[in-house]
Residue, then its C-alpha position, 0 to 999 in steps of 0.5 A: x500500500x502506498x502511503x504519503x506522509x503529511x507533516x502533521x502525521x508525526x506531530x505527536x512524535x509517532x514514528x512512520x513505521x508505527x503508523x504503517x504497522x497500525x494501518x496494515x494490521x488494524x483489521x477494520x477501519x472507520x470513516x469519519x466526516x471531515x471536521x467543521x471548517x474543512x474545505x468544501x468537498x473534503x474527503x472523509x478521514x479513514x480512522x485506523x485503531x490498533x496496537x503497534x508492534x510494542x502493544x501501544x494503542x494508537x489512532x492513525x488517520x488518513x485520506x484516500x487520494x484519487x490514485x488509491x494511495x493514502x495520505x497519512x495526516x494524524x497519528x497519536x496515542x489512542x484517546x478515550x473518544x475512540x475507545x469504543x471503536x478500538x474495542x470493536x476493531x479488536x475483533x478484526x485485528x491480525 
């Protein structure tokens, strides 16, 4: 899978390899509408929730581009607001 990295993807000091691991192993992704104030026609965010190779729960967000690649825009330790979806996704992780 082709991944492109926005500067914001490492803002919270999560290495690209850790984000890639989540995307490749989460098993289930969620769509989230663009936030208020996003440009008109903004694509939905793809939310990937899972544990990195060291077992740390992370949230990673990306936008699918026209060519099918993903632009990774966000990665950080899992926040409580995604806990329920994280638990649901746990059934699908590899």
